[in-house]
N, C-alpha and C positions, 0 to 999 in steps of 0.2 A: 087915949082915943085911938081906937083900932081903925085903921084904914080900909077901906072896902077893896077888894080885888076885882078886875074886871077881866072879860075873856082875853084881851091881850096880854095880860099877863100869864095866862095858860098857854096861850098860843106860841110864846118864846121859848117854852120849855121843850126839850128833847123829848121825842117821841115816848120813851119808857116813863117819864113822870108822868106825862098826859095820861098814858095808860092807867098808871097807878091812881093817879087823881080820879080818872073816871071810875074805878073800881070803888073807890072811897066813897064818891057821890052817889053811887047805886045803893049805898046801906047808910041811910041816915042816923042809924044808932050806931054806927063806926065799926071799924074791924082791926082787930089785933093783927099783930106781924105774922102770928101763926096763922091766922085766917088768910091774910094776903099771899103768904107763902104757898099755901094750898091752891090759891087761884091764879098766881103768876108764875111764871116759867123764869124767875130772876133768883140767882144765889141771894142768901139771906144778908150777906155784908153790903151787896150793891142796893137792896130793897131799902135797909136800914137808911144808906147813904140818900136815895132817892128821897125817902121820907123827911129825912132832916133838910135836905134842899128845897122840897115842897113847903116845909114849915118857915125856911128862910125866907121864900117868895111870898108867904102869906096865904099859900094855897090850901095849906093842911095844918091840923093841930092835934096835939096828943092831949087826951082828956082820962086819966086813970087808967093807962096802959092800953087805951083805944084811940086809933087814928079816925079822924073825921075830915072831911073835905069842907073847905071853907065856901059856903056859896057865892057864886061870882053875881056882882053886881051889875045888872042889866042884860042879863042873858040867860035863857032858859037851860041849855045845857049844849056842849061843844063837843062834837064827838073827837076821837083821838086822831081820825085821818083828816080832820080839817087843820091846814097850816096855812093861815093867810099871809104870814109874815115872810115865807121862803126859807125860814130856817132850815138848816141840815138836819135831818131826822136821824142820820147815822151816829151822831154824836150822842153818848150818854152821860156827859158830863158837863 
């Protein structure tokens, strides 16, 4: 049984992960790493690591080479600039 994630799960993520999540959320059909590299200013190894960490947190999933954002339970959308937890946005890991 898959658990649902809520906005608090996203809010505790570093800024880079929240930005990648938002890019994925804008494309319900999903995006490939190649598409994300074109849109993000992140080196490929960091992007792949970010996607793995989003997957581990339950915020993204890979389906046949395409990454998709997992919809947040109880929230419409959460802008990347919102950080209700006070987490340090300067850390990428």
